[in-house]
N, C-alpha and C positions, 0 to 999 in steps of 0.2 A: 427597516430598509424601505426606501421609497419604491413605488411601483414603476417609476421611470428613471432612466439614466440620462442626465443632461450634462454634457461636457463640451468644452470648446478649446481649441489650441491653434496656434499660428505656425505655419510651415516655415522653417528656417531657410535662409538662402542656400545653406549647404546641402539641403535636401532637394534642390532644384534638379529636374531631370528624372527623378525616381517615379515609380508607379505609385498611384494613389494608395493602393492597399498596403504597400510597403511603408509609406510614410505614416499612414494611419496606425500601423502596428507599433511604430516608434513613438508616436505621440500619445497613444492610448494603450500602454503596455499591460494594463490589467485585463485585456480581452484578447482572445485568440485571433489569429489571422482569419480563420474561416468565419468566425462570428462577425468580425468587422466587414468582411467581404459581403456577408448577407445583409448587413445594415446599409452598405453602399448601394447594393442592388435594389433594396426596397425603399430607398430614399430617406432612411433614418439618419444617414451620415451625409452631410452636404458640404460642398466646397463653395465658399462665398455665397451661400444660399441657393446653390444650384446643384441638381443631380448630375453625377458623373459616373463613368464606368470604372470598374476596379483597375483596369489596365491603363487608364488615362494618366498622363504625366502631370506632375505639379511643377511649378516654376520657382516657388519661394515667395513668401509673403501672404499666401492665401489663408483664409480663416476656415478651419474645419469645425463644423458643429455637429454634435451627436445628440439626438433626442429619440431615445428608443425605449420601448416597453420591456420590462423584465418578464420574459415569457415563462409560463409554467412548463417545466421540463418533464416529458413522459406522461404516462397515464397511471402511474403507480398510486396505490391507496395507502393512507396512513393507517397504522395498526398500533394498538396499545401494548407494545412489547417492552418489558422492563429493560432499562439500560444501566450499566454500571459506569456512571460519568465521573471521571477523576478531576476534570477541569473544564470550565466553560466561560467564555466571554463573548463579546459581540462579533469576533472574527473567527473563532474556532472552538471546537470542543474535542476532548480526548477521552476515549472510552477504553474500558477493559473488556474485550470481547470474550464471551464464554464459548466453550466447545459446542458444536451443533448448530451454531447460528450462521447461516449463509449471508454473505455480505451484500450481494446484489442480485435482484431477480434475473432469472435466465430460463431457458427452455426447461420445462419440467418443474420449475419452482417460481411462481409469480408472486407469492406472498410469504409472510412469515420471515422476512429477511431484515437485516440491519437497516437497509434503505427504508423499508416500510416503518420501522420503529423510529427512525430519524424524522420522517415526515410527521409523525404523531407528536414527537417531542418538540419539534420546531417547524411549524407549517411553512415558514418563509423559505425553507430549504427546497420547496417545490419550484422555486425560481432559480435555483443553482443547478447546473448540470450534474447528473448522478447524485443529487441531494448532497453535494459537497464531498463525496467520497473521492479521495485522491490516491489511495493505495488500498490493497486488499490483503486479507488473511484467508487462508483456506477455511472451509466450513469447520473442520475439527481442530484447527490451530487456535490457541487462546492468546490473549494479551492485548497490547497497546495498539490503538489506531487513532490517527488524527483525522478530523473531519472539518472542512472549511464551511463557514456559515454565509459567506458572500462570494460572488464571482471574483472580486478583487483578491480575496484571501486565497481562493482556489488557484488562481493564476500564479500567485506568489509561491504557494506550497508546491505546486507542480514544478515550477522553475527550480526550487530548492532540491526536490527529488532528482530532477534531471541533472543538476549540477553536482549531485552526490554529496551535498552538505548536510542532509538529514541523516542523523546517526540512528541506526536500528540494530539493537542487540537482541539475540534470541538465546534461549537455553533449550537443549534437547538431550535425550538419552538415546544412545546408539548401541547397536549390537557390535561386539568386538572390543578389544582393549587397545586403545590408541597409545602409542609411545610418546607422541609429541603433537603440538599444534602445527598449523600450516596454512596454506592458501590454495584454494581451488579456483583456477582461471580457465573455465571451459564453457564454450558457447552452448546455449540451450534453445531448443525449438521443439515443435510437435514431433512426437514419435512417428516414424515413417509409416507404420501399419496400424498401431493402436492409438487412435486419434484423441482419446481421452487422457493419454499420458504425455508427459514431456520427457525429453531425453537430451543427453549431450550429443550434439549434432554439428559436424563441421559446417560452417556457413550460417549457424544459428546466431541469435543475439548474444552479444558479449555478456557474460555472467561471472561475477567475482565474489567469492565468499572467503572470509578469514575466520579460522577456527582455533580454539585453544582448549586444552584439557582443564576441567575443573576437578573432577575426581575419577579415579579408575577403580573398577570392581573386577571380580574374577572373570566375567565374560562380557562386561558392558562398560561404557564410559559416559560420564556426565560432561557435556561439551557446551561451551559458549561459542556462538557464531555471530559475526558482525557482517552485515551485508554491505557491499559496495554498490551493487546493482539490485534490482528487485524484480526478477523474472518469476513467472508462474512456477510454483513448486520448487523454487531454486534450491533451498536448503535440502529438501527431501531428495532431489535429483543429485545434487553434488555429493551429499554424504553417501548415497547408494553407489555413486560412480567410484568413490575411493574405497568401497567395500566396508563401509560402516553405516548400514541403513538404520533408519530410526525405528525404535521399538514401537510396535503397534501399527506401523504404516501399512495400510491395506493394499497400496499400489506399488510401492517401491521397497517394501520391507524385507523381502528375501526370506531365507529359511530361519525358523525359530531356533534360538540357541539358548540352552539351559545349562547352567554350571553343574558339573557332577556333584551329587550329594546336596543339591539345593533343597530348601524346606518346601513342603507342600504348598504353603502360602505363596512363596515366591514363584513356584512353578505355575500355580493358578493365575497369579497376577500377570506373568509374562505371556501366558497363553491367551488370556482374556482381556488384556489391556485394550480399551475400546477405541483408541484413536492413535494417530501419530503423536509421540511424546515430544511436542514442540510448543514453545511458549515465547511470545514476543515480550521480553522482560523490560527493556529500556528503550526510550525514545528521546531524541534531542533534536531541536530545530530552532530557527530564529522566528520570532513572532512576526507575522506578516505586516502588522501595523507600524511597529516601532523598532524592529530588529533585535528586541531583547532575546538573549539566549535563554531557552526554556528546556527543562528536562523532567521526565517522569520515569518512575520505576514501579513495577508491581511484582509482588511475590509469586512464586510458582503456584499453580492451582493445586487443590488437594490431591487429585489423582496422581500428578507427577511427584508431589511430596511423599505420598504413600509408597510409590514405586521406588523412589530413591532410598527411603528408610529401609525397605526390605532388602535392597541391594547392599546397603551398608551393613546390615545384620549378617548377610551372607558372607561378606568379606571384602574389605576395602584394601586396595593395593597402595602401600606407602610410596611416597615420591622416591 
């Protein structure tokens, strides 16, 4: 990846009368409006060789030229943390995230994150916002994540996520016996008093989860969830909202439920399961460079496989 971005484009007659920043966003769709506005202000983006203001109008026929440096984003340090990389090319990489790995530095944890690991694996990601991270998994959720390796790929992947064309399927183990699958369409926002929690809140952001039963057990259910939106803690909040909280969830888990007569091993596993039993199992998207349809799938991690094996031994409910 070059250290400079050099592009040019001509304003069409149809765009006459529009603001410069609006037209720039149309002509250079690989970059966000705010980034283009910054380049207009600092003189990296010129109109017929002259500096203009973001709100200035264009008339059609002008030549927009962009010559900007790819800035290093943030002050984060690379760290040699092992990554389970399933796929990588010049535009993106796909990883299988383990439990316990925080995705992005935040207050209280500035290192030891996926972002630090990505910067070590691919130093060029220092020039991509958030080191190419376009979506997140909670610290203790396992499974598939896609990372953009260029600003252009990042813009494309974010657009796919916003258009809801990226398919993300999860598997989880919930407390309670579901009779059938369904859909949860309930808005999510910060909890009114407990700010570390999310909750179903009228006026929150739209959140839609589709779920179906994989297997039923005496007091638990193995469930597949497909996200239509991607809000913080969405599956955990939605499953708790419909009274089927995830096994092991320390925030939304509710009361422990143990089947009568369960084996000591299953009782111990349910009491001590170390995290929310949630795994991002399948991911589908279009490749940012050529539109190829791509998909990946990873098996459940060992802790969830062990939990499900004990639940099956305890008693599976036939369809």
